[in-house]
N, C-alpha and C positions, 0 to 999 in steps of 0.2 A: 345299251345299246353295242354301245362300242363292241362289247362281246361276244353280242349273236353274231354282227357280223366275221370276228376274229371266228366261231365257232362253223358258221357258215362256209366262210371259206374251205373246212377241209373238206367240206363234203369236191368241191371241183376235182381235186385230184383222182378221186374216185371217179366222175363222168370221163375226165380223160381214159384211167387203166381198164374199165367200156367199154369206153370206147375205138380207144388200143384192142383189144379182144377180140371184141367184134370181128373189128376189121385183118382180125388174123384166124377165125373158124367157121366167117359166115364166109364173104368174101373173095380173098385173096388170091388162092388159087384158080379166080372163077375168070379177074381182073385184069390178074395177074403181080406184080409189087407194086411198076410205078403209079398204074390207074387204082390201087387198093389205099395208097397211101394220099394220095387227090384227092380219093372219096371220106375219107377218116380225119381231114386238113376242113374240107365240103361240113363233115356231120358235127363233129365236132365247133366248129363255131358256130353251128345252129346251140348243137347244146347249153355251149357251155351261154348265147344269148337267154336262151330259154330262162336260163335256169337265172341269172344274175333281172333281166324283165320280171318276176315271179318275183325274189327277194324285195327290186325296188318298187312295185306292187304293195307289195306286204308292209314293208319299214320303207314307212318316206324319210327319205335325208336331209334334216331337219334347218341345215344354212350350208354353204358356201365352204367353211372349214372343216362342217364332215363329213363334206366328196372327198375333199379333200385327205382328213385323215382314212377314210375308209377304202380311200384310192391307195392311200401306201400298203393297209396293213396286206 
């Protein structure tokens, strides 16, 4: 089970890179540097939250010790 969580973590940098690329290519010029960064932070939080929520629905945490181990990964 821990291998799954470790491998699932690898998608998180990809989510971050895609979020940053969309910011740079899609709305940075229209919003300006500061506002685009603020929007990107908000969308990043939403995307990471959705990803972790979907994982938590798919793979139930069995114990508090497992939750701590997952958090440390």
